[in-house]
N, C-alpha and C positions, 0 to 999 in steps of 0.2 A: 807388790813391789816391783815387778818386771816392767809393768805399765810405766811406772814412775821413771825408772831407770832408762828405759827406751825414749821416752819424751825428753827427758834431760839430754841425752846423747843426741837428739835432735837439734836442741838448742844449741849445744856445743858445736855441732855441725854447721849450722847457720852462722854462729859468730866467726868460725875459722875460715870458711869459704865466701861468706859475703860480707865482710866487714864494710865494704865501700857503700851499703844501702843506707839510705837516710834513717834518721832515729824513727821516724814516724812509720815508714815501712817495716822497720825492724821490729817495731812495737806491735804491730798488727801480725806480723809472722810469728812472735812470740805469744802472742794473745791467741791465736789460733791453734798452736800446739799445745797451749796449756788447757785450752777449752776442751779439745779432743782428749787429752788426758783425763780431764775431770769426767767427760762423759763416758769414758771407758771404766773408769772407777765406779761411777754411778751404775752402770750396767752390771757390773759385777755385783755390786751390793744388792741391787734389786734381785739378781739371779738367785743370790743366797737366801734372800728372805722368802721369795716366791719361786721354788725349784719346780721346774719343768718335768712332769712326769710322762715318760714316754707310754704310749698304749701298748699293751702286748700284741704280738701278732695274732695269738689267739682270739682275744677279745675283739679286734678289729675286723676280723673276717665272719662274723655273725650276720649274714644276710637273709632276707627272707626267700628270694628266689635265687638260688645258687645252682650254677651247673657244674658238675666236675667231669672233665676229660681226661679219663686215665684208664690204662689197662688194669691198675690196681688201685681203686679208690680208697681202700682201707689204709694204705700207706699214708695218705694225705690227712687221715682222720684226726691226728693231734694238731694240725694246722688249721683246719676248717670246721663248722658246724655240719658234719656230713649228714646229719639226721634231716636237715633242711634242704639237703642238695639232691639233685637228680643226677644219675649217672647217664652219661650219653656217649656212644662210640664216635670216634672223630670221623670215621666215614659218613655217618648220618649227618654231620654237622658242618663240615669243612666247606661245601660250597653254598650252604644257606646262609640268609640273613638272620640275625639274632631276633628269635621272638620277642614279642612286647611283653614286658613285665619281668624279664630276666634281668637283674641288677648286678650280678656278679659271675664271672666265669672263670675256673681254674683249670688251666691246661698242662697236663704233665709232659713234660718235655720227652717222654718215651712214647707219647701217643703219636707224634709226628715230628717232622724236623723243624728246625727255627724258621726256615723260610715260609713254610705253611702257616706257622703260629704268627709270624708278622703279617703275612697277607691276610689271614682271618682278622686280626685285631684291626688293620687298617680298613678292611671292608666294612667292619661293624663300629667304627670309632665314633659315629654320630648317633649311635643308638642309646647313649646312656648308660650304657653297661660298664663297668669296671672289670678289667682283665688282669689276670695273674698268670704266674708261670711257676709250675711246682718243678724246681731241680732235684731230681732223684739222687744225683751223687752227693749234693750237698744237704738232702733232706730239710730244704728249705722253700717256702712259697716267697716269690718275689712279686709285690704288688705295689700299686702307685702310691699308697698312702703310708710308705715306710718312712721312718725317721732315722 
């Protein structure tokens, strides 16, 4: 309903402010407005038929080679598959390049400051590894595949 009202308002606006345009030009403007309205309605119809299911954070963080950098990795357990994870101290990895075969790293924001986290991610950006940050204050893992 909102889409229909919005596009009708666009046609009224066009008629009011641009009455001097030729009929042919006006026809194309009205056609474009109606086409866009139809596309919006079709998109909404398709979304209702095929609803998009967002993956849960827990399901999407099950990786084969996962590293958790945290002073308390058990706190992150509900968010990642901690059984598959290796716990590493920040001082052991902060200056190193990411070992081959590691495909996901979760860094607790209490393990180091944000500048060090960003520097570490930038240094290892081309390693094919996904990086996530655990925010202890919010009890959330922020990662690149969030929807």
